[in-house]
GUKOLMI-313723 format. One record per residue (C-alpha): residue in three letters; x, y, z. Coordinates in steps of 0.001 Angstrom, whole numbers, plus 500000, padded with zeros to 6 digits. Example, Ala and Ser with C-alpha at 12.3 -4.5 7.8 and 13.67 -1.06 7.14 Angstrom:
<pts>
ALA512300495500507800;SER513670498940507140;
</pts>
This chain:
<pts>
MET019191820957708107;ARG017517823384705712;LEU018723826319707835;LEU022263824938707893;GLY022173824440704129;ALA020932827984703605;CYS023694829371705833;LEU026346827395703988;THR024968828604700675;LEU025137832227701848;LEU028717831734703026;VAL029727830264699686;LEU028016833103697798;PHE029731835672700031;ALA033109834027699482;LEU032563833987695737;TYR031397837594695670;GLY034184838769697968;GLY036753836781696040;TYR035836838720692914;ALA034891842141694307;TYR037942842297696593;ARG040365840422694382;ASP044070841177694532;HIS045730843591692135;ALA049333843944691059;LEU051124847161692002;ARG054459846894690248;ASP054686847580686520;THR051540849723686642;GLU051080853492686654;PHE051203853249690459;SER054928852487690206;ASP055819855339687814;GLY058992857103688924;ILE059887854425691483;SER063387853021691920;TYR064307849770693654;LEU067178848803695912;ASP068242845403697271;VAL068906845731701005;GLY069405842037701744;PRO066207840422702981;ALA064040842643700748;GLU063963844784697655;ILE062665848161698689;ALA060948850752696531;PHE061992854376696955;ARG061743857854695520;ALA064514860456695465;GLU063716864115694784;GLY065634867374694921;LEU068928865719694008;ASP070166868870692244;HIS070820870695695520;GLY074366869413695874;ASP076155868696699127;ILE073435869473701646;THR072006867183704330;PRO069091865183702871;VAL065769864387704479;ILE064593860777704804;LEU060862860169705357;VAL059571856908706875;HIS055839856182706689;ALA053295854838709179;MET052174851227709463;PHE049354850242707042;PHE050414852989704641;HIS053242853666702176;MET055588856410701033;GLY052747858073699116;MET051553859549702409;TRP054476862003702117;ASP053682863287698600;ASP052781866842699588;TRP055491867308702201;ALA058197865720700034;ALA057426868076697145;GLU057857871137699381;LEU060988869887701145;ALA062607869035697793;HIS062665872729696859;SER065709873191699088;ARG067386869798699668;PRO067419866127698622;VAL064451864112699898;TYR064345860322700060;ARG061432858097701037;PHE060902854384700801;ASP058355851676701529;VAL059412849434704394;PRO059488845696703495;GLY056001844272703133;HIS054388847663702503;GLY053575849505699286;LEU055805848537696383;SER058571846933698441;SER058868843164698512;LEU058164840965701487;ALA061132840241703741;ALA062676836952702590;ASP063527836060706190;GLY060041836955707454;ASP061491839445709947;TYR059452842650710351;SER060786843626713765;LEU061930847057714883;GLN065571845983714624;SER065070844678711084;THR063412847949710052;MET066347849894711498;HIS068728847685709510;THR066743848490706353;LEU067182852210706994;GLN070906851800707655;ALA071409849717704504;PHE069467852279702467;MET071638855126703750;ASP074833853155703142;GLN073917852231699577;GLN072803855771698738;GLY076021857203700168;ILE074176859159702870;ASP076460859692705870;LYS074013861796707863;ALA070360862740707367;ILE067441864620708833;LEU065020861839709758;VAL061240862337709681;GLY058972859477710777;ALA055236859043711279;SER053748856613713813;MET055654853330713289;GLY058192855316711277;GLY058755857568714285;ALA059366854602716582;THR061907853260714098;LEU063711856579713813;PHE064031857543717463;ASN065536854132718170;PHE067873854592715203;ALA068869858067716428;ALA069713856694719870;GLU071731853794718442;HIS073414855664715562;PRO073513859345716595;HIS076409860087714231;ARG074088859326711280;VAL071368861800712363;GLU071492865599712102;LYS067924866261713253;LEU064911864146714184;VAL061206864787713540;LEU058546862610715187;VAL055063862911713682;ASN052479861291715977;SER055175858761716826;GLY054542855271718098;GLY056568853838720970;LEU054661854976724038;GLU051691852641723674;GLY052903850531726599;HIS053152847246724679;ASP056231845289725703;LYS055360842277723595;SER054598841856719925;ASP051186840537718881;ALA052755837170718091;GLU054083836882721654;ASN050657837819722971;GLY049102834940721047;GLY047193837067718520;LEU047076837549714753;PRO047727834151713185;ASP049847834063710033;GLY046813833476707807;ALA044994836610709000;TYR045878838363705746;TRP043261836196703991;VAL040563837535706313;LEU041675841126705651;ARG040996840522701962;TYR037248840561702643;LEU037178843987704268;PRO034905846097702028;ASP036075849388700592;TRP033719851407702789;SER035339849981705948;LEU038809850928704691;ASN037571854434703923;GLN036177854685707448;PHE039503853536708883;VAL041293856419707153;ASP038534858858708176;TRP038920857754711793;LEU042695858192711761;THR042478861609710112;ALA039977863192712487;ASP036794862813710459;ASN037625862669706767;ARG040536865076706425;ALA042232862886703800;SER041601863341700091;ASP039601860884698029;ALA042741860256695957;PHE044722859243699046;LYS041980856897700220;SER041699855381696760;ASP045460854707696711;PHE045300853221700210;ILE042583850783699116;ARG044463849903695952;VAL047616849044697927;PHE045568847099700471;ARG044169844965697636;ASN047580843386697195;ILE048259840115698988;ASP051883840930699761;THR050845844191701421;ARG048397842397703707;ARG050978839719704514;GLY053479842432705350;ILE051010844276707570;ILE050260841125709549;GLY053952840258709785;ARG054806843716711080;MET051934843700713568;GLN053242840358714824;ASP056922841322715023;PHE057177845068715605;LYS057794845362719326;SER057623848690721101;PRO060973849601722628;HIS061877850341726225;THR061079853928725491;GLU061947855519728828;SER065552854355728566;VAL065897854986724811;LEU064543858518724399;PRO066984860190726844;GLN069837858859724670;ILE068840861002721668;PRO071465863757721327;VAL070116865660718302;PRO067635868545717934;THR064135867070717808;LEU060730868271716658;VAL057648866480718031;MET054460867064715997;TRP051042865875717150;GLY047408866046716110;GLU045253867283718983;LYS042453864885717963;ASN044727861892717331;PRO042347858954717951;GLN045090856324718177;LEU047812857969720262;PRO046500860498722837;VAL047950863987722656;ALA049327863608726203;GLN051973861318724715;ALA053481864272722849;GLU054437865992726108;ARG055804862687727392;PHE058084862390724358;LYS059341865924724954;THR060027865304728635;LEU061912862046728063;ILE064084863336725219;GLU064956866503727140;ARG066543864396729873;SER069540864192727546;GLY069869867969727602;ASN068775867923723981;PRO066456870740722788;VAL062966869576721840;THR060361871620719975;LEU056760870522720521;ARG053919871467718186;ILE050295870394718663;TYR047765871028715871;PRO044149871712716887;GLY041578869536715150;ALA044195867352713448;GLY044418863566713671;HIS047029860840713282;LEU048181861390709673;LEU049304865024709521;PRO051024864732706101;VAL047741863805704372;GLU045398866042706351;GLY046349869317704716;VAL047586870894707964;GLU049513873796706483;ALA050886874921709853;ALA052481871488710313;LEU054226871669706943;GLN055519875176707625;ASP056791874161711080;LEU058600871205709519;ILE060242873346706837;ALA061327875931709407;PHE062831873242711654;VAL064648871512708791;GLU066105874765707431;ARG067065876235710798;GLU070795876385711481;GLY072106874283714378;
</pts>
């Protein structure tokens, strides 16, 4: 009984400590939201940034971030792209500064609808789409379904070839309340997660600090769990050959999450449409190229975006 009492006491002390040390923080109406605009797209109010709007009637770029992260992962690339054309980026519902989805739907189809609604409300008929990981999976499906809205497509360590035909909810994992457990992940474990994804600490301390700050928001964790439950990988082998636009596939050679062999598979499947595909693999790089300071990747992106045809 004494041992049980001691264990219970330790659990209570841990809960109290964790409840304070890892308490939730607001993101909106703080310096973190400086320069952010908001747009109602139906089920959610999404946060977005628009840069380079003084370039007139030229095809804009739209950047869609990876799961777990937010539009801040594009800061460096967006600044460079905005020198020559409009650049838009937004947080998907349940991530970053965007609200949770009122209907609780974080599926691939819902994310595609968010992108379409964003383009419609911003008056964007056609865009160059750039997506990382989950963002890539969203965009190649969008390009196949709405090719008239896409001028070019860029897939940065794209998801979609993991081989999962069912969402985590269908597989019986990740209960709705899992976001409470995530609250107690210590900062050092979140830092290690980013280090792992970026091939051994290639991300800046500022990026990791922002990642932790966003993670310490209850709506973010709820959104992450909801998306992990709902976001189902597509039937990739039948979708990719339907993409009719020029495509750039970018991959980190040391990507710990999605093996580099998947990059060649993306190229092969998309080329079945007769569509030209450019493949670039970056030695030593990991899963989050935009935050890893891979200069060659940024220059390849700029060259592809600015190339005629």
